[in-house]
C-alpha positions in Angstrom: 67.9 19.7 -19.4 68.4 19.5 -15.4 69.5 23.1 -15.2 66.1 24.2 -16.8 64.2 22.1 -14.4 65.9 23.6 -11.6 65.2 27.1 -12.6 61.6 26.4 -13.2 61.2 24.5 -10.0 62.9 28.0 -8.1 60.7 30.0 -9.9 57.4 28.2 -8.8 58.6 27.2 -5.3 57.2 30.5 -4.0 53.9 29.8 -5.2 53.1 27.0 -2.5 53.3 29.2 0.5 51.6 32.1 -1.5 48.6 30.0 -2.1 48.4 28.5 1.4 48.8 32.0 2.6 45.8 33.4 0.6 43.6 30.3 1.3 42.7 31.4 4.8 41.7 34.8 5.8 42.6 34.3 9.4 46.5 34.5 8.3 46.0 38.4 7.7 45.0 39.1 11.4 48.5 38.3 12.5 51.1 41.2 12.1 53.9 38.4 11.6 52.0 36.5 8.7 51.4 39.7 7.1 55.1 40.5 7.3 56.0 36.9 5.9 53.2 37.3 3.3 54.6 40.7 1.9 58.0 39.0 1.9 57.0 36.0 -0.2 55.1 38.6 -2.7 58.3 40.6 -2.9 60.7 37.5 -3.8 57.8 36.5 -6.0 57.9 39.7 -8.0 61.7 39.8 -7.9 61.8 36.3 -9.5 59.3 37.3 -12.1 61.0 40.6 -12.7 64.4 38.7 -13.2 63.1 36.1 -15.6 61.5 39.1 -17.5 64.9 40.8 -17.6 66.6 37.7 -18.5 64.7 37.0 -21.7 65.0 40.5 -22.4 68.7 39.8 -22.2 69.6 42.3 -19.6 71.1 42.0 -16.3 68.9 41.7 -13.3 71.5 42.4 -10.8 70.1 45.5 -9.7 66.5 43.9 -8.8 68.3 41.2 -7.0 70.1 44.2 -4.7 66.8 46.1 -4.6 65.3 42.7 -3.3 68.0 42.1 -0.7 67.5 45.6 0.8 63.6 44.9 1.0 64.2 41.5 2.9 66.7 43.0 5.1 64.1 45.7 6.1 61.2 43.3 6.1 63.1 40.9 8.4 64.2 43.7 10.7 60.6 44.9 11.1 59.7 41.3 11.8 62.2 40.9 14.6 61.1 44.1 16.0 57.6 42.7 16.3 58.6 39.7 17.8 61.2 41.0 20.4 58.4 43.8 21.4 55.6 41.4 21.9 54.0 41.0 25.3 54.4 36.8 24.8 57.7 35.3 25.2 58.9 32.8 22.5 61.3 30.2 23.1 62.8 28.8 20.3 64.4 25.1 21.2 67.4 24.0 19.3 67.9 20.1 19.0 
């Protein structure tokens, strides 16, 4: 019972940030939030695709490999935007 609850919680955990992103149209003006939104949608489709493949009895390893490659390129693009911006962003570690 507990493993099924954890599986469904992981499937639906991406929905809350997507709903919050779509709730405000101002979010689409920022390049950083656009990239993060695309990343969220990519993982949502990956989770949905892996669930469908699981129900069909097929392996979802290829889908996860593609999702990781997409995540790698999106995060590279995100860091490219952050490092080439005019403002300096300071991140403090506690």
